[in-house]
C-alpha positions as CSV (number, residue, x, y, z in Angstrom):
1,F,25.9,-27.3,-8.5
2,F,29.2,-27.3,-10.3
3,I,31.3,-27.4,-6.8
4,F,29.0,-30.2,-5.6
5,Y,29.8,-32.2,-8.9
6,Q,33.5,-31.6,-8.5
7,I,33.7,-32.7,-4.9
8,R,31.8,-35.8,-5.7
9,I,34.6,-36.5,-8.6
10,E,37.5,-35.3,-6.8
11,G,36.5,-35.7,-3.1
12,K,37.3,-31.9,-2.7
13,I,37.5,-28.6,-4.3
14,E,40.4,-28.7,-6.7
15,V,41.5,-25.5,-8.0
16,F,44.0,-27.0,-10.5
17,D,41.2,-27.2,-13.0
18,A,41.3,-24.8,-15.7
19,G,37.5,-25.2,-16.5
20,A,36.7,-24.6,-13.0
21,I,38.8,-21.4,-13.0
22,L,37.0,-20.3,-16.1
23,I,33.7,-20.9,-14.8
24,A,34.4,-19.0,-11.5
25,I,36.1,-16.1,-13.4
26,T,32.7,-15.8,-15.6
27,I,30.6,-15.8,-12.7
28,L,32.7,-13.4,-10.9
29,Y,32.6,-10.8,-14.0
30,S,28.7,-11.6,-14.2
31,V,27.8,-11.4,-10.7
32,F,30.1,-8.3,-9.5
33,P,28.1,-5.7,-11.4
34,L,25.0,-6.9,-9.3
35,L,26.8,-6.8,-6.2
36,S,27.9,-3.3,-6.8
37,F,24.4,-2.3,-7.5
38,A,23.1,-4.1,-4.4
39,V,25.7,-2.2,-2.2
40,N,24.4,1.1,-3.7
41,G,21.1,0.3,-2.3
42,F,19.6,-0.8,-5.7
43,E,19.9,2.8,-7.3
44,V,22.2,5.0,-9.4
45,N,24.4,7.3,-7.4
46,I,27.8,8.9,-7.9
47,F,29.7,5.5,-7.5
48,T,27.8,3.8,-10.2
49,E,29.5,3.5,-13.7
50,G,29.1,6.6,-16.0
51,R,27.2,4.9,-18.7
52,L,24.6,3.2,-16.4
53,R,24.3,6.3,-14.6
54,N,23.5,8.1,-17.8
55,Y,20.8,5.7,-18.5
56,R,19.5,5.8,-14.9
57,I,19.4,2.1,-15.1
58,S,16.9,0.2,-12.8
59,S,17.0,-3.1,-10.9
60,R,14.6,-4.6,-13.6
61,E,17.0,-3.5,-16.6
62,M,20.1,-5.0,-14.7
63,A,18.3,-8.1,-14.3
64,E,17.0,-8.5,-17.8
65,H,20.5,-7.8,-19.5
66,S,22.0,-10.4,-17.0
67,L,19.9,-12.9,-18.5
68,N,22.4,-13.0,-21.3
69,H,25.3,-13.7,-18.5
70,L,23.2,-16.4,-16.9
71,T,22.5,-18.1,-20.4
72,Y,26.4,-18.1,-21.3
73,I,27.1,-19.5,-17.8
74,L,24.8,-22.3,-17.9
75,A,25.7,-23.4,-21.3
76,L,29.4,-23.2,-20.3
77,T,29.2,-25.0,-17.1
78,F,27.1,-27.9,-18.4
79,S,29.1,-28.3,-21.5
80,Y,32.0,-28.6,-19.4
81,M,30.6,-30.9,-17.0
82,F,29.2,-32.9,-19.7
83,F,32.6,-33.5,-21.7
84,R,35.1,-33.6,-18.8
85,S,35.9,-36.9,-17.4
86,K,33.6,-38.4,-14.9
87,K,36.2,-40.1,-12.6
88,N,39.0,-38.9,-10.1
89,I,41.8,-38.2,-12.7
90,I,43.8,-35.5,-10.6
91,S,46.2,-37.4,-8.0
92,F,49.4,-35.5,-7.7
93,D,50.9,-38.1,-5.6
94,R,51.1,-40.9,-8.2
95,Q,51.7,-38.6,-11.2
96,S,55.4,-37.9,-12.4
97,F,57.0,-35.5,-14.7
98,E,59.1,-36.6,-17.9
99,P,62.9,-35.9,-17.4
100,I,63.9,-32.4,-18.5
101,N,67.1,-32.6,-20.8
102,S,69.7,-30.4,-19.8
103,S,70.0,-29.1,-23.3
104,E,66.2,-28.0,-23.4
105,I,67.1,-26.2,-20.0
106,F,69.8,-24.5,-21.6
107,I,68.1,-23.3,-24.8
108,G,64.8,-22.6,-22.9
109,I,66.5,-20.0,-20.4
110,L,68.6,-18.6,-23.4
111,F,65.5,-18.0,-25.4
112,Y,63.5,-16.6,-22.4
113,V,66.5,-14.1,-21.7
114,A,66.6,-13.1,-25.2
115,L,62.8,-12.3,-25.2
116,N,63.2,-10.1,-22.1
117,I,66.0,-8.1,-23.8
118,T,64.4,-7.7,-26.8
119,L,61.2,-6.4,-25.2
120,T,63.1,-4.0,-23.0
121,L,65.0,-2.7,-26.0
122,L,61.9,-2.0,-27.9
123,V,60.2,-0.3,-25.0
124,Y,63.1,2.0,-24.6
125,A,63.5,2.6,-28.6
126,F,59.8,3.5,-28.7
127,P,58.5,5.0,-25.4
128,E,55.5,6.3,-27.0
129,N,53.6,5.8,-30.3
130,P,55.6,2.7,-31.8
131,P,55.0,2.0,-35.3
132,Y,52.1,-0.5,-36.1
133,F,54.6,-3.5,-37.0
134,V,56.4,-2.8,-33.8
135,R,53.4,-3.1,-31.8
136,Q,52.3,-6.1,-33.4
137,I,56.0,-7.6,-32.3
138,L,55.5,-6.3,-28.9
139,N,52.1,-8.0,-28.3
140,N,53.4,-11.5,-29.6
141,F,56.5,-11.3,-27.8
142,S,54.8,-10.3,-24.8
143,A,52.5,-13.4,-25.1
144,L,55.7,-15.7,-25.7
145,T,57.5,-14.2,-22.9
146,F,54.5,-15.2,-20.4
147,V,54.6,-18.7,-21.9
148,M,58.4,-18.8,-20.9
149,S,57.8,-17.3,-17.7
150,I,55.4,-20.2,-16.7
151,W,58.0,-22.6,-18.1
152,F,60.5,-21.0,-15.8
153,F,58.3,-21.3,-12.8
154,A,57.7,-25.0,-13.4
155,L,61.3,-25.8,-14.3
156,T,62.4,-24.0,-10.8
157,L,59.8,-25.6,-8.8
158,I,60.3,-29.0,-10.2
159,N,64.2,-28.5,-9.1
160,R,63.4,-26.3,-6.1
161,K,65.8,-28.6,-3.9
162,N,68.8,-27.3,-6.2
163,R,70.0,-24.1,-4.9
164,F,70.8,-22.8,-8.3
165,F,67.4,-23.2,-9.4
166,S,65.7,-21.6,-6.2
167,S,68.5,-18.8,-6.5
168,L,67.1,-18.2,-10.2
169,L,63.6,-18.1,-9.1
170,F,64.2,-15.3,-6.5
171,I,66.1,-13.3,-8.6
172,Y,63.7,-13.3,-11.4
173,L,60.7,-12.6,-8.9
174,F,62.8,-9.4,-7.7
175,Y,63.5,-8.6,-11.6
176,E,59.7,-8.5,-12.4
177,L,58.9,-6.5,-9.2
178,L,61.6,-4.2,-10.0
179,K,60.1,-3.6,-13.4
180,V,56.6,-2.7,-11.8
181,I,58.4,-0.2,-9.6
182,L,60.2,1.6,-12.5
183,G,57.1,1.4,-14.7
184,L,58.6,-0.9,-17.3
185,S,55.4,-3.4,-17.0
186,G,51.9,-3.1,-15.7
187,R,50.5,-4.2,-12.5
188,T,48.4,-6.8,-14.4
189,W,51.5,-8.3,-15.8
190,F,53.2,-8.8,-12.3
191,F,49.8,-10.1,-11.0
192,I,49.2,-12.7,-13.5
193,H,52.8,-13.9,-13.0
194,L,52.1,-14.2,-9.1
195,L,48.9,-16.2,-10.2
196,G,50.7,-18.5,-12.6
197,L,53.2,-19.2,-9.6
198,F,50.5,-19.9,-6.9
199,F,48.8,-22.2,-9.5
200,L,52.2,-24.2,-10.2
201,Y,53.2,-24.3,-6.5
202,H,50.0,-25.9,-5.8
203,R,50.3,-28.6,-8.4
204,I,54.4,-29.2,-8.0
205,V,55.1,-28.5,-4.2
206,K,52.0,-28.7,-2.2
207,P,48.5,-28.2,-2.7
208,F,46.8,-25.2,-0.8
209,N,43.9,-26.3,1.4
210,R,40.5,-24.9,1.2
211,N,40.8,-22.1,3.8
212,Q,44.2,-21.0,2.1
213,I,42.3,-20.8,-1.2
214,I,39.9,-18.6,0.1
215,Y,42.1,-16.0,1.8
216,I,44.3,-16.0,-1.4
217,F,41.1,-15.3,-3.7
218,V,39.8,-12.6,-1.3
219,L,43.0,-10.9,-1.0
220,A,43.6,-11.2,-4.6
221,L,40.2,-9.7,-5.3
222,L,40.6,-6.7,-2.8
223,S,44.1,-5.9,-4.1
224,F,42.8,-5.8,-7.7
225,L,40.0,-3.3,-6.8
226,L,42.4,-1.2,-4.7
227,F,45.1,-0.9,-7.3
228,G,42.3,0.2,-9.8
229,Y,41.2,3.1,-7.3
230,I,45.0,4.1,-7.1
231,R,45.5,3.8,-10.7
232,T,42.7,6.1,-11.4
233,G,43.0,8.4,-8.5
234,Q,39.8,7.6,-6.8
235,T,41.1,7.0,-3.5
236,S,39.8,10.5,-2.1
237,V,36.2,9.4,-2.6
238,L,36.8,5.9,-1.3
239,S,34.1,4.6,1.0
240,L,32.9,1.1,1.8
241,A,30.1,1.3,-0.6
242,G,32.4,3.0,-3.1
243,F,35.1,0.2,-2.7
244,F,32.8,-2.4,-4.4
245,T,31.4,-0.2,-7.0
246,G,31.8,2.3,-9.9
247,N,35.0,2.3,-12.0
248,E,36.0,-1.3,-11.6
249,E,36.7,-3.7,-14.8
250,F,33.6,-6.0,-14.1
251,T,31.2,-3.4,-14.1
252,S,32.6,-1.6,-17.0
253,L,32.4,-4.5,-19.2
254,F,28.8,-5.1,-18.1
255,A,28.1,-1.3,-19.1
256,T,29.8,-1.9,-22.3
257,S,27.3,-4.8,-23.6
258,Y,24.2,-2.7,-22.0
259,D,25.3,0.4,-23.7
260,L,25.8,-1.6,-27.0
261,K,22.5,-3.5,-26.9
262,T,20.7,0.0,-26.2
263,R,22.4,1.7,-29.0
264,L,21.8,-1.2,-31.6
265,Q,18.0,-1.3,-30.9
266,E,17.8,2.0,-32.1
267,L,19.7,1.4,-35.1
268,P,19.6,-1.2,-37.8
269,I,22.8,-3.6,-37.5
270,T,23.1,-4.3,-41.1
271,G,26.0,-2.1,-42.4
272,K,26.6,-0.7,-38.7
273,V,28.8,-3.6,-37.3
274,P,31.8,-4.2,-39.5
275,F,32.6,-7.8,-40.8
276,S,36.0,-7.6,-38.8
277,V,34.1,-7.2,-35.5
278,T,31.5,-10.1,-35.8
279,N,34.1,-12.4,-37.1
280,F,37.2,-11.1,-35.1
281,D,37.7,-14.5,-33.4
282,Y,39.5,-16.2,-36.6
283,I,40.2,-12.8,-38.3
284,A,42.6,-11.9,-35.3
285,L,44.9,-14.6,-36.4
286,I,45.7,-13.1,-39.7
287,P,48.0,-10.0,-39.8
288,S,46.2,-6.9,-41.1
289,Q,48.6,-6.2,-43.7
290,F,47.4,-9.3,-45.4
291,L,43.7,-8.3,-45.2
292,P,41.7,-6.5,-47.9
293,F,39.6,-4.5,-45.5
294,E,40.2,-2.8,-42.2
295,K,40.9,-5.1,-39.2
296,I,39.4,-3.6,-36.0
297,D,38.6,-5.3,-32.8
298,G,35.4,-5.1,-31.0
299,A,36.9,-2.6,-28.2
300,S,38.2,-0.3,-30.8
301,W,35.1,-0.4,-33.0
302,Y,32.8,0.4,-30.0
303,I,35.1,3.5,-29.0
304,R,34.5,4.7,-32.5
305,F,30.7,3.8,-32.5
306,I,30.3,6.1,-29.4
307,G,32.4,9.0,-30.7
308,L,35.1,8.7,-28.1
309,E,38.2,7.4,-30.5
310,G,41.2,9.3,-30.1
311,T,40.3,10.5,-26.6
312,G,42.3,8.1,-24.7
313,Y,39.0,6.3,-23.5
314,G,38.9,2.5,-23.4
315,A,36.5,-0.1,-22.8
316,G,36.4,-3.9,-22.8
317,F,34.4,-5.8,-25.4
318,G,33.7,-9.4,-24.0
319,V,31.8,-12.3,-25.1
320,I,28.3,-10.9,-24.2
321,S,29.0,-7.9,-26.4
322,Q,30.2,-10.4,-29.3
323,A,26.7,-12.2,-29.2
324,I,25.0,-8.6,-28.9
325,V,26.4,-7.8,-32.3
326,G,25.8,-11.4,-33.5
327,F,22.9,-13.6,-33.1
328,G,21.8,-12.8,-29.4
329,K,21.3,-15.6,-26.7
330,S,21.6,-18.3,-29.2
331,E,25.2,-17.4,-30.1
332,L,26.1,-17.2,-26.4
333,I,24.7,-20.8,-26.1
334,L,26.9,-21.9,-28.9
335,R,30.1,-20.1,-27.7
336,G,29.5,-21.4,-24.0
337,I,29.3,-25.1,-25.6
338,L,32.3,-24.6,-27.6
339,I,34.4,-23.2,-24.9
340,G,33.3,-25.6,-22.4
341,Y,34.3,-28.7,-24.9
342,I,37.6,-27.1,-25.7
343,F,38.5,-26.7,-21.7
344,S,37.2,-30.3,-21.2
345,R,39.8,-31.5,-23.7
346,L,42.5,-29.4,-22.5
347,H,42.0,-31.0,-19.1
348,K,43.3,-34.3,-20.7
349,L,46.5,-32.5,-21.0
350,V,47.3,-33.0,-17.0
351,T,45.5,-36.1,-16.3
352,Q,47.9,-38.8,-17.1
353,D,50.2,-40.8,-15.0
354,Q,53.2,-39.1,-16.7
355,I,53.2,-35.5,-18.2
356,S,55.8,-33.4,-19.6
357,I,56.9,-29.8,-18.5
358,W,55.0,-28.5,-21.5
359,Q,52.0,-30.0,-21.0
360,L,51.9,-28.3,-17.7
361,V,53.0,-24.9,-19.1
362,I,50.4,-24.9,-21.9
363,Y,47.5,-25.9,-19.4
364,T,48.6,-23.3,-16.7
365,Y,48.8,-20.7,-19.6
366,F,44.9,-21.4,-20.6
367,A,44.1,-21.5,-16.8
368,I,45.7,-18.0,-16.1
369,Q,44.7,-16.3,-19.2
370,S,40.9,-17.6,-19.2
371,Y,39.6,-14.7,-17.9
372,H,40.4,-12.9,-21.2
373,I,37.4,-15.2,-22.8
374,M,35.0,-13.3,-20.6
375,R,36.6,-10.0,-20.9
376,N,37.9,-10.0,-24.7
377,G,36.0,-12.6,-26.4
378,T,35.9,-16.4,-27.1
379,G,38.7,-16.4,-29.5
380,Y,41.1,-13.7,-27.7
381,L,43.8,-16.6,-26.6
382,L,44.2,-17.7,-30.1
């Protein structure tokens, strides 16, 4: 329904739409666990995620829990459709960029290089178990570095006819690939950089057609799953059914929310879920050194709650889990409406006749990082 709605407005499926990307990612995270279960013949087997296998989950139980996802998807989609502009507002041909001052370019590149050097030095200085304050710096500097990466991509693509800028882009991509090979950065870091580059190429250079978009999506999804198998050493048991099932991120997130719901049904919530967890959307913005109570995010609390703290076990704690420890489906509706409204306002950043490079950077950053909303919670990007 949303795709037909977008085609009626834009005349085509437009991927340069952060709200559409958010909705698509939300649906992917919600549907993939069901697809995995269907591929398994609607039964639990060795490929099923461990926690769901322990519960011997049935089709009915999967469906009932998925009503939470459906509630959130509907609220998010209709909110975005309602608040988004109803006219064709993305026309790359008539839109222009504000001139970029040479001083801004110089300062931006200098700042970008300084961030990369600082991060590299910190990683070398604290290869294992860095102090908490250093981890705080690494977290924030990494986010800043990605913002500046997007700015750098936009800058070089806008000036792609200049040999100097095109050479800079090639050198930087080689540098990021080298970091992955040497183990200085993760595959996800390189992957989101490529997504940012594709997104900006589509906007600045030449829009991808429908077939190209489908090919890129399928290739990206299959690569993402394959990297997961390689990383966790599951290639020895890889099969056609197993490839779409088991220990991938989508089902893991589903399993966390299902496990959490089941456990909390047997325990009173009062006194069990810390204040920091239920209000982490805004508490996350305050450094823990200034808080009079323990600052703990949902994922860390969940690991402690199930008794696996300190074992190296990790689990996502997304928007569905947030609502489960909160007010249930009513909270999912409110969260969906809120984030749909925010992304509709964000859309206005890039729908003017002339925009600045920073408007494009901010919009691209939220579009690429929007998967964190489903994966880590509504307020994670803040």
